C-alpha positions, 0 to 999 in steps of 0.5 A: 265655182266661176266668176259671175256677172249679174245682169239686173234688167235683162233688156237689150242694153243689159244684154249688150254689155253682158255679151262684151264682158261675160266670156268665160264667166257665169251670167246670172240674168235677173228680171222682174218677169221670169219670161224676160229673163228666160228670153234673154237666157236663150239668146245668150245661151245660143251665143255660147254663154253659161247662163242662169236666171232668176227673178228680182224686184229691186224695190224689195230688200228681201228680193235683192238679198235673195239675188245676192245669195243666188249669185254668190252661190255660183261663184265670185261676183266680179261684175254687176250690170244694173239696167232695171228701171221704169220710164215716165210713161210706164209708172207713177212718180211713187213707183219710179222713185221706189224702183229707179232711186231706192232700188238702185241704192239698194243694189249698190249697197248690197252688192257693194258688200260682196263684190270681188276685188277687181270687180266692177259695176255699171248702172244705167242712168239716163240723159234725163238726170242731166236735164234737171236744174241744179239741186242744192248742195244739201240735196245732192249730199242727201241723194248720194249718202242717205241710207237706202231705207231712209231715201224715200222719206227725204222732204223734197221727194214727197208727193207734194214736191214731186207731182209728175212722173218725168220729174220723179224720173229726172230726180231718180237718175240724177240720184243714181249718178250721185249715189254712184259717186258716193258708193265708189268710195266704199267699193274702192275699199274692196278694190272694186269700181262703179260707174254710171252710163246716162244714155239718151234715146236708145232704140229698145222696146222701152224707147219705142213705147216712149216714141209711141206714147204721150211724149212721143213728139218730144222724143222725135224732136230730140232725135231730129234736133240733136247734133248727131241727128239719130237715136242710139243702139244698145251695142253702142252702150255696150261698147262704153259698158265694156270699157268701164268694166274691162281692163282698160277702164281700171282708172275710172270709178265714180264717174257718169258717162253721158251718151245721148247724141248731144241732146243735153248739149242742145237742151242747154245751149241749142235748138232744144232749149226751153223757150 
């Protein structure tokens, strides 16, 4: 039995973090599509890692429980990298809320029951959560603490309130960082930690979909007008993930790390501000 790192969503960001924190551990790669998990497994196997694969639908409690059973059968779960999600160009508001908001709450709940002492989790949120206007204190608390099975019934998440995919995505990602704050309290009782990273435009296949999609012009403008003047790379997110999950990050929990090249700064106080 070895220590296990569970990677949920096997794209380039999940892989980049896994490569930095999984040496000498068993990596369990879980994705909605088996072929995605297999492709990632081949890359990591060729780089010297011990790897298994499985499928998971994070919006299904039964599927997430099956993932936890597979992970705990391999050993002690010492790390969780939750990078699964759908973007505004890929899905309807209802699907985004089910996968990105409910799915994350479910992962945090179920893995929070099995995470090993000294273990840690990183959830990939998004800069989008930082561009949503302020919510009320009651809404913040509801997103943070409502039991997972009741989350999608919250009045302000209903179809007449959330009418477009971008709004659903922003609410979901704001919800992820709030949820992680609340879960950090519970995970701390097991001696474990959990944080979010909120990346900006990171050059992944998903980002390239967005750049060539209906919001592509806005994304290109973000890149041009942000203080850093470029998009990011998965390896840069991997570096922050390694800090948060490793021995140098043991005083960090319940936190959200915005890394977006200054896009959010420009949105609120610079050239990207809404007219």
